[in-house]
C-alpha positions in Angstrom: -110.9 -78.2 57.3 -109.7 -75.1 55.5 -112.4 -73.8 53.2 -111.6 -71.6 50.2 -114.4 -69.7 48.5 -115.2 -70.0 44.8 -117.9 -70.6 42.3 -118.8 -73.7 40.3 -117.1 -76.0 42.9 -117.0 -79.6 41.7 -119.8 -78.9 39.2 -119.1 -81.8 36.9 -122.6 -81.6 35.5 -121.6 -78.5 33.7 -118.7 -78.9 31.4 -118.8 -75.3 30.5 -118.3 -74.3 34.1 -115.4 -76.7 34.6 -113.7 -75.6 31.4 -114.1 -72.0 32.6 -112.4 -72.9 35.8 -109.6 -74.6 34.1 -109.0 -71.7 31.7 -108.6 -69.4 34.7 -105.6 -71.4 35.8 -103.8 -69.5 33.0 -104.1 -66.2 35.0 -101.1 -65.2 37.1 -102.6 -62.1 38.6 -106.2 -60.9 39.2 -107.5 -58.8 36.4 -105.5 -60.3 33.5 -107.3 -61.8 30.6 -107.0 -65.5 30.0 -104.5 -66.5 27.3 -104.1 -69.8 25.6 -101.1 -71.6 27.1 -98.1 -72.3 24.9 -97.3 -75.9 25.7 -93.8 -75.7 24.2 -92.8 -73.3 27.0 -91.1 -74.6 30.1 -93.6 -74.9 32.9 -96.5 -75.7 30.6 -95.4 -79.3 29.9 -98.8 -80.9 30.5 -101.4 -82.5 28.4 -102.9 -80.0 25.9 -106.3 -81.7 26.5 -106.5 -80.3 30.0 -105.4 -76.7 29.1 -103.6 -76.0 32.3 -100.9 -73.3 32.2 -98.2 -73.7 34.9 -96.1 -70.7 35.5 -92.3 -71.2 35.5 -92.2 -70.1 39.2 -94.9 -72.5 40.3 -94.0 -74.7 43.2 -96.3 -77.4 41.9 -94.8 -78.5 38.5 -94.9 -82.1 37.2 -91.7 -82.7 39.1 -93.5 -82.3 42.4 -97.0 -83.9 42.4 -97.6 -83.9 46.1 -100.5 -85.8 47.6 -103.3 -84.3 49.6 -107.0 -84.9 50.5 -109.8 -82.6 49.6 -113.6 -82.2 49.4 -115.0 -81.0 46.2 -118.2 -79.6 47.7 -120.1 -79.6 51.0 -121.4 -83.0 51.9 -119.2 -84.9 49.4 -116.8 -87.5 50.5 -113.1 -86.8 50.9 -110.9 -87.6 47.9 -107.2 -88.2 47.2 -105.5 -85.7 44.9 -102.2 -84.3 43.7 -101.3 -80.6 43.3 -100.5 -79.4 39.8 -100.0 -75.6 39.3 -103.0 -73.9 40.9 -105.1 -77.1 40.4 -105.7 -80.4 42.0 -105.8 -83.6 40.0 -108.6 -85.8 41.2 -106.8 -89.1 41.5 -110.1 -90.9 42.3 -111.5 -89.7 39.0 -108.4 -91.1 37.1 -108.5 -94.4 39.0 -112.3 -95.0 38.3 -111.6 -94.3 34.6 -109.3 -97.3 34.7 -106.1 -95.3 34.0 -104.1 -97.1 36.7 -105.4 -100.6 36.1 -102.2 -101.7 34.4 -100.0 -99.8 36.9 -101.1 -101.3 40.2 -103.0 -104.3 41.4 -106.2 -103.1 43.1 -105.6 -99.5 41.8 -109.2 -98.5 41.9 -109.6 -99.3 45.6 -106.2 -97.9 46.6 -106.5 -94.6 44.7 -110.2 -94.1 45.4 -109.5 -93.9 49.1 -110.1 -90.8 51.2 -106.4 -90.3 51.9 -103.0 -91.6 51.1 -102.9 -94.4 53.6 -103.7 -97.3 51.3 -101.0 -96.2 48.9 -98.5 -95.9 51.8 -99.2 -99.5 52.7 -98.2 -100.7 49.2 -94.5 -99.7 49.5 -91.8 -98.2 47.3 -92.6 -100.0 44.1 -96.2 -98.8 44.1 -95.2 -95.3 45.1 -92.8 -95.0 42.2 -95.2 -96.7 39.7 -98.2 -94.4 40.6 -96.0 -91.3 40.5 -94.5 -92.2 37.1 -98.0 -93.0 35.7 -99.4 -89.6 36.9 -96.5 -87.8 35.2 -97.2 -89.7 32.0 -100.9 -88.9 32.0 -100.2 -85.2 32.6 -97.4 -84.8 30.2 -97.7 -83.0 26.9 -98.9 -85.1 24.0 -100.9 -87.6 26.2 -104.6 -87.5 25.4 -105.7 -90.4 27.6 -107.7 -88.2 29.9 -109.5 -86.7 26.9 -110.2 -90.1 25.5 -111.5 -91.3 28.9 -113.9 -88.3 28.9 -112.4 -86.8 32.1 -110.2 -84.0 30.7 -112.3 -81.4 32.6 -113.8 -83.3 35.5 -110.5 -84.6 36.8 -109.4 -81.1 37.7 -110.5 -78.5 40.3 -108.9 -75.2 41.6 -107.1 -75.5 44.9 -108.8 -72.4 46.1 -112.3 -73.9 45.4 -112.1 -76.9 47.7 -111.8 -77.7 51.4 -108.5 -79.4 52.2 -108.4 -82.1 54.9 -105.7 -84.1 56.6 -103.8 -85.9 53.8 -103.5 -89.1 55.9 -105.0 -90.9 58.9 -102.2 -90.4 61.4 -101.1 -93.6 63.1 -98.4 -93.1 65.7 -97.0 -89.6 66.1 -93.5 -88.9 67.3 -91.8 -85.6 67.6 -88.0 -85.1 67.8 -85.6 -82.5 69.1 -83.0 -82.6 66.4 -81.7 -79.1 65.7 -78.4 -78.4 67.5 -79.1 -74.6 67.4 -82.6 -75.0 68.8 -81.6 -77.4 71.5 -78.7 -75.1 72.5 -80.9 -72.0 72.6 -83.6 -73.7 74.6 -81.1 -75.2 77.0 -79.7 -71.7 77.7 -83.2 -70.3 78.2 -84.7 -73.1 80.3 -81.5 -74.0 82.2 -79.4 -70.8 82.3 -77.1 -72.0 85.1 -76.4 -75.4 83.5 -75.0 -76.9 80.3 -77.2 -76.1 77.3 -77.1 -79.6 75.9 -77.7 -82.6 78.1 -75.1 -85.4 77.9 -77.1 -87.7 75.7 -78.1 -85.1 73.0 -75.1 -85.7 70.6 -75.4 -89.5 70.9 -79.0 -90.0 69.9 -82.0 -88.1 68.4 -84.1 -87.1 71.4 -87.9 -87.7 70.8 -91.2 -88.3 72.5 -94.6 -89.7 71.6 -97.3 -87.2 70.9 -101.0 -87.4 70.4 -102.1 -88.4 66.9 -105.7 -87.4 67.7 -104.7 -83.7 67.9 -102.9 -83.5 64.6 -105.2 -81.1 62.7 -105.3 -79.8 59.1 -104.1 -76.4 58.0 -106.6 -73.7 58.8 -108.0 -75.3 62.0 -108.4 -72.7 64.7 -106.2 -73.2 67.7 -107.9 -72.7 71.1 -105.5 -71.3 73.7 -104.8 -74.3 76.0 -105.0 -74.3 79.8 -102.7 -76.1 82.2 -100.6 -75.7 85.4 -97.9 -73.1 85.5 -95.7 -71.9 88.3 -94.0 -68.4 88.4 -90.4 -68.4 89.7 -91.3 -66.6 92.9 -94.6 -68.4 93.5 -94.9 -71.0 96.2 -97.5 -73.1 94.4 -98.6 -73.6 90.8 -101.9 -72.2 89.3 -104.2 -73.5 86.6 -105.3 -71.3 83.7 -104.8 -70.4 80.1 -101.2 -70.3 78.9 -99.6 -66.9 78.6 -96.7 -68.2 76.5 -98.3 -69.7 73.4 -95.7 -70.5 70.8 -95.2 -72.1 67.4 -92.6 -74.5 66.3 -91.5 -74.5 62.6 -91.0 -78.2 61.7 -91.2 -80.7 58.9 -92.8 -84.1 59.3 -92.1 -87.3 57.4 -94.7 -90.0 56.7 -93.9 -93.7 56.6 -95.1 -96.7 54.8 -95.2 -100.2 56.4 -92.0 -101.1 58.0 -90.6 -104.6 58.8 -92.2 -106.9 61.4 -92.0 -106.1 65.2 -88.6 -106.8 66.6 -86.8 -105.8 63.4 -84.5 -102.7 63.3 -84.3 -100.3 60.4 -80.7 -99.0 60.0 -80.2 -95.4 58.9 -78.6 -96.7 55.7 -82.0 -98.1 54.6 -84.4 -95.8 56.4 -85.4 -93.8 53.3 -86.9 -96.9 51.8 -89.6 -96.6 54.5 -90.1 -92.8 54.2 -92.8 -91.8 51.7 -92.5 -88.0 51.9 -92.6 -84.8 53.9 -95.0 -82.1 54.9 -95.0 -78.9 56.9 -95.8 -79.2 60.6 -96.5 -76.5 63.3 -96.1 -78.2 66.7 -97.9 -75.6 68.9 -96.4 -75.2 72.3 -97.3 -73.7 75.7 -94.0 -72.6 77.1 -95.1 -71.8 80.6 -96.9 -75.1 81.0 -93.8 -76.8 79.5 -91.4 -75.2 81.9 -93.4 -76.6 84.9 -94.1 -80.1 83.7 -91.3 -81.2 81.4 -88.9 -82.6 84.1 -88.3 -85.4 84.5 -90.3 -87.1 81.6 -90.5 -84.3 79.0 -93.4 -82.3 77.6 -97.0 -83.5 77.9 -99.9 -81.0 78.0 -97.7 -78.3 76.8 -97.6 -79.9 73.3 -100.5 -82.4 73.1 -103.3 -79.9 72.5 -102.7 -79.3 68.7 -100.2 -79.9 65.9 -101.1 -78.4 62.5 -100.1 -80.5 59.5 -99.7 -79.1 56.0 -102.1 -80.1 53.2 -99.5 -81.6 50.9 -97.1 -84.6 51.4 -94.2 -84.1 49.0 -92.7 -87.5 47.9 -89.0 -87.9 48.7 -88.5 -88.6 45.0 -89.5 -85.1 44.2 -86.9 -83.7 46.6 -84.1 -85.9 45.3 -82.4 -82.9 43.5 -82.2 -81.2 46.9 -80.6 -84.0 48.9 -77.4 -82.7 50.6 -74.9 -83.6 53.2 -75.8 -82.8 56.8 -73.5 -81.1 59.4 -70.5 -83.0 60.7 -71.5 -85.0 63.8 -69.1 -85.2 66.8 -68.8 -87.8 68.2 -69.4 -89.9 65.1 -72.8 -91.6 65.0 -73.0 -95.1 66.2 -73.1 -97.8 63.5 -76.9 -98.2 63.5 -77.3 -94.4 63.0 -74.5 -94.0 60.4 -75.3 -93.6 56.7 -72.8 -93.1 53.9 -74.8 -91.0 51.5 -76.5 -87.6 51.7 -79.3 -87.6 54.2 -80.4 -84.0 54.5 -82.5 -81.8 52.2 -82.1 -78.2 51.1 -85.6 -76.8 51.9 -86.1 -73.2 52.6 -88.6 -72.4 55.3 -90.3 -69.3 56.8 -92.9 -68.2 59.2 -95.3 -65.2 58.9 -97.5 -63.6 61.5 -100.5 -61.3 61.3 -102.5 -59.8 64.2 -106.3 -59.3 64.0 -105.7 -55.5 63.6 -103.2 -56.1 60.7 -105.8 -58.2 58.9 -108.5 -55.5 59.5 -106.2 -52.8 58.2 -105.1 -54.8 55.2 -101.5 -55.0 56.3 -99.4 -57.7 54.8 -98.1 -60.6 57.0 -94.8 -60.0 58.8 -92.1 -62.6 58.0 -90.6 -63.3 61.5 -88.1 -66.0 60.5 -86.3 -67.7 57.6 -84.4 -70.9 58.0 -83.4 -74.1 56.2 -83.8 -77.8 56.8 -80.4 -78.7 55.5 -78.6 -77.9 58.8 -80.6 -80.3 61.0 -78.1 -82.2 63.1 -80.0 -85.5 63.1 -81.5 -86.5 59.8 -84.8 -88.2 59.1 -83.1 -91.4 58.4 -81.3 -91.3 61.7 -84.5 -90.4 63.5 -86.3 -93.4 62.0 -83.3 -95.7 62.7 -83.3 -94.6 66.3 -87.1 -95.0 66.7 -86.9 -98.6 65.6 -83.5 -99.5 67.2 -85.3 -101.3 70.0 -87.4 -103.3 67.5 -90.5 -101.0 67.5 -92.7 -101.4 64.5 -93.4 -98.6 61.9 -96.8 -98.7 60.2 -98.2 -97.0 57.1 -99.4 -93.5 58.2 -97.0 -93.0 61.1 -95.9 -89.3 61.4 -92.5 -88.2 62.7 -91.9 -84.5 63.4 -88.4 -83.1 62.9 -88.4 -80.9 65.9 -88.0 -77.1 65.7 -85.8 -76.1 62.8 -83.5 -73.2 63.8 -80.4 -71.7 62.1 -77.3 -70.1 63.5 -78.4 -66.4 63.5 -81.3 -64.9 65.4 -83.3 -64.3 62.2 -83.5 -68.0 61.5 -84.8 -69.3 64.8 -87.9 -71.5 64.5 -89.9 -70.4 67.6 -90.9 -67.3 69.4 -89.2 -68.4 72.6 -85.9 -68.2 70.7 -86.8 -65.1 68.6 -87.8 -63.1 71.6 -85.5 -64.9 74.1 -88.4 -65.9 76.3 -89.9 -62.4 75.9 -86.9 -60.3 76.8 -86.7 -58.9 73.2 -90.3 -58.8 71.9 -91.1 -58.4 68.2 -92.7 -55.2 66.9 -95.5 -55.8 64.4 -96.4 -53.3 61.6 -99.5 -52.3 63.6 -97.3 -51.0 66.4 -98.0 -53.8 68.9 -95.4 -56.1 70.3 -95.2 -59.9 70.6 -93.3 -61.9 73.1 -95.7 -64.8 72.5 -98.8 -65.3 70.4 -101.9 -63.4 71.3 -105.6 -64.2 70.7 -106.4 -63.4 67.1 -102.9 -63.9 65.8 -102.5 -66.0 62.7 -99.3 -67.9 62.2 -98.4 -69.4 58.8 -95.5 -71.6 57.8 -94.2 -71.9 54.2 -91.7 -74.3 52.6 -90.1 -74.5 49.2 -87.0 -76.1 47.7 -85.6 -73.9 45.0 -82.3 -73.5 43.2 -81.1 -72.3 39.8 -81.5 -75.1 37.2 -83.7 -77.3 39.4 -87.5 -77.6 39.6 -89.1 -75.5 42.2 -90.7 -77.8 44.8 -93.3 -76.3 47.2 -94.5 -77.9 50.4 -97.4 -75.3 50.4 -98.2 -73.7 53.7 -99.8 -74.5 57.0 -101.7 -71.9 59.0 -103.6 -71.5 62.3 -105.4 -68.7 64.1 -105.4 -68.4 67.9 -108.8 -68.3 69.6 -109.3 -67.4 73.3 -109.5 -70.2 75.9 
């Protein structure tokens, strides 16, 4: 779990302490004095009783309300929460006060859970009802939290808690759905052959990963070991990977699907998708190069996948739903959908070395890309995954695959950015990187933003590399 330092963490016994924390949410920069929020201003449209100021450029406005899991203090049980500005709304606190009793049957049990899984299992009507009720409780003019006596205790700073996995991952599937990434990797891994294999444009390529190695943001990543074989070597050797890489991805989370043996067409797939989160599917490229034929990657990817702390509901991303790229040949009928299936979400990755952090050097942005250009959409991925009748359960996680753009500054992995080490990156500390070194910290960021639309952040997901 990722621990952030702070004082008065979860100190519900001291209302003065909690009120002081909440007032600090009004600060935008360290050193500024607290000011009383003006609730008439855009970006401060929350209940006056909770005194939370949300800056206009916040990625966590009322229109977002992403779900996460957190621990208020050491030794306490994990709780379900939603992000609002710099705060977390303690959903368990609201549920135990009875504020969802008329919204959802069994609300206290569902919303007092340690993660989002019980809510996932209740389906679209419950997702919409709980989201609408949260927005109602937090909107200006609503004093229900104050009347329930939880106007202070229901809120805590994001920086003052430990974040955990937002869900208990069921099955984990990772796809390979960016045309640009697949083409680049084909040229790198098979320089003498066609970049794309014959099946790539006909179906979303995917493989089953290990749910047990999906870890929360901030979890250190130990350099994995495995078999590798140099091009001129007669035999493989075993040892730590020398080509540790990241993959910039999104992941979508599902509710319960139909019974075993039932297919989900792409046209209706979004009815089973709850929301999306950031995902870094760490990869060992030298291990991958030796093992991936004929059945695909195994140990090269199964050692760790870092999941972001926040699951953003699809409903929050509706203003950013767009058409995807033209598919040629046209998708088969079970993969075809008539409406917009992609999302305009800006993504970036930053890198720091141990020396950069010691010297106080800001992280280097190594790529910027966008989810909107993914060749195969989430709906098509889910349709393909269930096209043989396989069942989808609440808490299943589906990775998009590496998200790469058309130009070299928008590639979503180091193997592409450096072209397998042929063109290493130069860091601000003067060192170079073909692949990740011990002590490097890689962070992914995601936000949907456009003029006239609410800014919807996916937060970040980070991991630091430790020696084998």
